[in-house]
C-alpha positions in Angstrom: -29.1 37.4 29.1 -28.9 33.6 29.7 -29.6 31.1 27.0 -32.5 28.7 27.0 -31.9 25.0 27.2 -32.8 24.7 23.5 -30.2 27.3 22.6 -27.6 25.5 24.7 -28.4 22.2 22.9 -28.4 23.8 19.5 -25.0 25.6 20.1 -23.5 22.3 21.3 -24.5 20.4 18.1 -21.7 19.2 15.9 -22.7 18.4 12.4 -21.8 14.9 11.2 -19.1 14.6 8.6 -18.7 12.0 5.8 -16.3 9.3 7.0 -13.5 10.3 4.7 -13.4 13.8 6.3 -14.1 12.5 9.9 -11.1 10.2 9.6 -8.7 12.3 7.6 -9.7 15.9 8.3 -8.8 18.1 5.4 -6.2 15.6 4.1 -8.3 14.4 1.3 -8.1 14.4 -2.5 -10.7 14.6 -5.2 -11.1 11.6 -7.5 -12.8 12.0 -10.9 -15.2 9.2 -11.7 -17.5 8.4 -14.6 -18.7 11.2 -16.9 -22.5 11.7 -16.4 -24.8 12.5 -19.3 -28.6 12.9 -19.4 -30.6 9.8 -20.7 -32.3 11.9 -23.3 -32.2 15.4 -24.9 -28.4 15.4 -24.3 -27.7 18.1 -27.0 -30.4 20.4 -25.6 -29.3 20.0 -22.0 -25.6 20.5 -22.9 -26.6 23.7 -24.7 -28.5 24.9 -21.7 -25.9 23.9 -19.1 -22.5 24.1 -21.0 -20.4 24.4 -17.9 -21.9 21.6 -15.9 -23.4 19.0 -18.2 -21.0 16.0 -18.8 -18.9 16.5 -15.8 -17.6 13.5 -13.9 -18.9 12.2 -10.6 -16.4 13.2 -8.0 -15.6 11.3 -4.8 -13.0 12.0 -2.0 -10.4 9.7 -0.7 -7.6 10.0 1.9 -4.8 12.2 0.7 -1.4 13.2 1.9 -0.9 15.5 4.9 0.1 18.6 3.1 1.0 22.2 4.0 -1.4 24.5 2.3 -0.6 28.1 1.3 -2.4 30.9 2.9 -5.7 31.9 1.2 -8.2 34.7 1.9 -11.8 33.9 1.0 -14.7 36.2 0.7 -18.3 35.0 1.5 -21.6 36.7 0.7 -25.2 35.7 1.5 -27.5 36.4 -1.3 -31.3 36.3 -1.7 -33.9 35.5 0.9 -33.4 34.0 4.3 -32.6 30.3 4.6 -32.1 28.2 7.7 -28.5 27.0 7.2 -26.6 30.2 6.2 -24.7 30.5 9.4 -23.5 26.9 9.4 -22.4 27.1 5.8 -20.2 30.1 6.8 -19.0 28.2 9.9 -18.1 25.2 7.7 -16.2 27.3 5.3 -14.4 29.0 8.3 -13.6 25.6 9.9 -12.3 24.1 6.7 -10.1 27.1 5.9 -8.6 27.1 9.4 -8.0 23.4 9.3 -6.1 23.8 6.0 -4.0 26.7 7.4 -4.6 28.6 10.6 -3.4 31.8 8.9 -6.3 31.6 6.3 -8.8 34.5 6.5 -12.5 34.6 5.8 -14.1 37.9 5.0 -17.8 38.4 5.1 -19.1 41.0 2.7 -22.0 42.8 4.3 -25.4 43.0 2.8 -24.9 40.5 0.0 -23.3 41.4 -3.4 -23.5 45.1 -2.7 -20.9 44.6 0.0 -18.5 43.4 -2.7 -19.1 46.5 -4.7 -19.0 49.0 -1.8 -16.2 47.2 0.0 -18.2 46.7 3.2 -16.9 43.7 5.0 -15.7 42.2 8.3 -13.1 39.6 8.9 -14.9 36.6 10.4 -13.1 35.4 13.5 -13.6 32.4 15.8 -15.5 34.6 18.2 -18.0 35.8 15.6 -18.4 32.4 14.0 -19.1 30.7 17.4 -21.7 33.4 18.3 -23.7 32.3 15.2 -22.9 28.6 14.9 -26.0 26.4 14.8 -28.4 29.4 14.9 -29.6 29.2 11.3 -30.5 32.3 9.3 -28.6 34.9 7.3 -28.0 37.6 10.0 -24.3 37.3 10.6 -23.3 39.3 7.5 -26.8 40.1 6.2 -28.1 39.2 2.8 -28.9 41.2 -0.3 -30.3 41.0 -3.8 -28.0 43.2 -5.7 -27.0 41.9 -9.1 -23.4 42.2 -10.4 -24.1 43.2 -14.0 -22.0 46.0 -15.2 -18.3 46.3 -16.0 -17.8 49.0 -13.4 -19.4 46.7 -10.8 -16.9 43.9 -11.7 -14.0 46.3 -11.7 -14.9 47.5 -8.2 -15.2 43.9 -6.9 -11.8 43.1 -8.4 -10.1 46.1 -6.8 -11.8 45.4 -3.4 -10.8 41.7 -3.5 -7.3 42.4 -4.7 -6.8 44.9 -1.8 -7.8 42.2 0.7 -5.9 39.5 -1.1 -9.1 37.5 -1.6 -8.4 34.4 -3.7 -12.0 33.1 -3.9 -15.5 34.2 -3.3 -18.3 31.9 -2.1 -21.8 32.9 -2.9 -24.4 31.4 -0.6 -27.9 31.6 -2.1 -30.2 30.0 -4.6 -30.1 29.8 -8.4 -30.7 33.5 -9.1 -27.9 34.4 -6.5 -25.5 32.2 -8.4 -26.0 34.1 -11.7 -23.6 36.6 -10.0 
């Protein structure tokens, strides 16, 4: 089946990068800036958000051209459909491959349940390019499973250890990120 003109234009779109990334690729470094605090109710907000309140503003600057060790990353889509899911995954994939061509990205199928049930696929250039700029959450499907019990966490750890997964990226909203 042939693509429409709109599909051809969408597929050819290249998202714009901030200048520091456009000029330096992945050779950037993080710079901590000023600590940020709320203007009022600081104690209450720090109590509600103990892991994020009071963090510094971060910026990026050109860094050294380094060789990066191989990493394997897992990604899940969680929650309801959203328009940018595929491009978020494509951006993660592109970044990983730019750091080291041997890096791998595993998509856990059906959301958090894929982490528990060890249902995944390795995301390759061919798969990523098929979904690039198409929006949606179809590539690896989403789910609303909650990771809540010790046996769930134990299964996730075993499954990630087996694949050598160093990090998991959860793409979803606020409830998804309670996982």
